[in-house]
N, C-alpha and C positions, 0 to 999 in steps of 0.2 A: 558845716563847715567851720572852721575856725575864723575871727572876726579880726581883720588887720587892717590899717590905713592902709590909701592905694599905694603911697610910694613905697612904706614897706612890704605889701605884696609885690608889687612891681620887684622889689631887689630880689625877695626869695626866689620870683621864678628867673629874674637871671644869673643871682646866683644858680641855680639849678643845671641851666645852659652852659653857665662858664665851667661847672663842673664836671659836667658829660663832655664838653667839646677837650676837654684835657685826658679823658680817661675811655670816651668809647672805641679807643684804637684799640684797647685792650681786652675790654669784653667781647668784641668781634674775633679779637685773634685765640680766644679760648672758644672759638667753637668746636663741638665736635658732636655729628649727630644732630645739627640740629637743637643743639644743647647749649647754653652759654655755663661756663663751670668759674667767672668772675667772681662769687657770691658777694666776695668784701663789698667790691665796686656797687654790686646790686642793691645789696640789702644800703649801701651809700644814698644812692638812687632812691630808694625807698622811702629811706629818713628824711632828706630836702623836700619831695612830695609829699611828707606827709606836714611837715609844716609850712607849705602855700596850702595846703585843702587835705586833712584827715582821710577824704573817701577817694582820694587820686589815686591810680592803678598806672598798670604797665604790663605788655609782652611783647615778645617778638615774633614776627612771621616771618617764615623763610620759605622763598619761592627760589628753584633753583635756577630758573630763566630771569630773577630781576633782584633788585636790591632786596635788602633784608627792611623788614617793617619794623618799627618801634612804633604801639599802638596805646593810645592812653584813654583809661577811662574813668567813672567816678564811683564803680562797682553798684550802680542802679540808681543812686539817688539822684534826681533832676535839682534838687538844689545845688549839685556840684557841675553842672552843665557848662557854667561861667567860668571856671576854672579848669576846666580842659581845653575851653576853645582858646581863653585870654595863653594857656601853657603850650599851645601847639601855632599858637598865630604868634610868638612870637620865637620859636624854633629855627635855630640857624641852618643852611644848607649846608650839608657834611660829605664828601663821596662815601659809595656804597652803605648809606642809608637813609630811609626816607621817616620822617615823623606824621602820623594821621590821628585823627581824634576819633574816637572810637571805633568799635567793630561795624564793618559796615557786611553788607549784604552778603552771601560769597555763593558761587556755581562751579561747578555743580555743589547743592547742597550735597553734605556730608548723609550717607545713609546709617553711621554710626559711628560712635564715638568713644575711646577707652577713657574715662575717668577713675582715676583711683582704683587702676587693674580691673574695672568693671567694664563690659561690654556694654553697651546702651544703644538700643537700633531706636532712630527715628519711626519705623512702623508701630511702636510698644503705644506711642501717645495720640491721644485724640482730642479734640478742642471743639467749643463752641464761642463764637464771638458775635456779641449783639451790640445795637446801638442804642442806651436808654438813655433820655434827655440830653441827647447828644454828647453823651460821654460812652468811650468803648470799653465793654464789660468781656477782657477775652479768662474763659474758663478752660483751664487744662487736664484733661483725665488720664488716671496710670494707674496701676497695680499696688496696692496697699501705699496710700499717701503717708508719708511719714510724720508723728506728732512734729518734728522738730524740723523743718525744711533743708535748712543749712547742713543737717548731718547727714544728706542722703547724696552720694555721687550721681543717682536718676536725676534729681533735680537740678543739680549744676550742668548736667548734660541737655536738660531740655533746656537751659538757659543757654548756650550753646546753641543749640537747632535753633530759638528762636531771633538769637544776633545774627546766625544765617538766613532766616530765614523774612526776615524784615528791619533787619540792623538794629544794632543797640539805642542809637540815636532815637529814632522812631517808637521807638518799646520804650522807651522811658520817657517819652512828648506826644505821644496817642493812646495810649493804654490806660485808661483812667485807675482801673481795680485787674488783678490778677487773683484767682482764684484756682486750688487745688482741690479735685475731687476724686475718689474712688473711679474706675471705670467699671460701667455695667456691663450684666454677661453680656448684652448683643447694643453695642454703641449704635450701630446704624436704627436700631428701634426708636434711640433718643434724640434721630436727627443730629449726630455728630458727625465729624470729619475726621479723615485724620492730618494732624499735623504736615502732612507734607504737603498739603493744599492749604495751608493757612495766608502765603504771600498770595494765592488769588486771589481769595475774601478778603484780606485785609487793605491790599491795593483797590478793592472797589468802593469801598465806604469809609477809609481815612481822610478823604475831602471834605466828608461831612461835619466832622468834628473840628475845635479847635486845639492846637498844640496846649496840652497840660503833664502834670506829671505822671506818677505811677505808683499806684498804693497795694503791699501787699496784704494778704489775707491769709 
């Protein structure tokens, strides 16, 4: 996170919303097949968010029966949670769009996700979740864990599944460590659970730990 005085920080946030208010109609009018083609404006939004906090992100979600949602996050960096909350807390009221902080739980949970042309199925992933010294450790199991996690679309798919299952905010503030391991031949023999069951197990034990950050291994 970049370090500004509170006055400059507030001015950067105010400047972002002023710019968005003047241009969001053009972005919404560019919608086609649930995509937005006003890339120059979207790029300007990203640049202004970067000046507030380099970890800030956004994306749109479209529901045929409701308004468009513009959802802000911080790419899994807990030190930037405050920036997301401060930004969305200052959001204006605009017609046809609502602003939200973080990806919330989603129902129904998707069974598959298309990431960069690769179809990733929820059933391909297993997990174990343990409370160790009042810290939740989540281990995810998949085939052939890549050496560099960020380069594999399957890893991105898992993060989307996790947001849908337990929510981005709780993922960052309740899970102490997230590990990736090659799935054994018979995961049931190792007492692993299908990822689809994570929400139930997480909700049963999340209150046993104090909110903390997340560390990737």
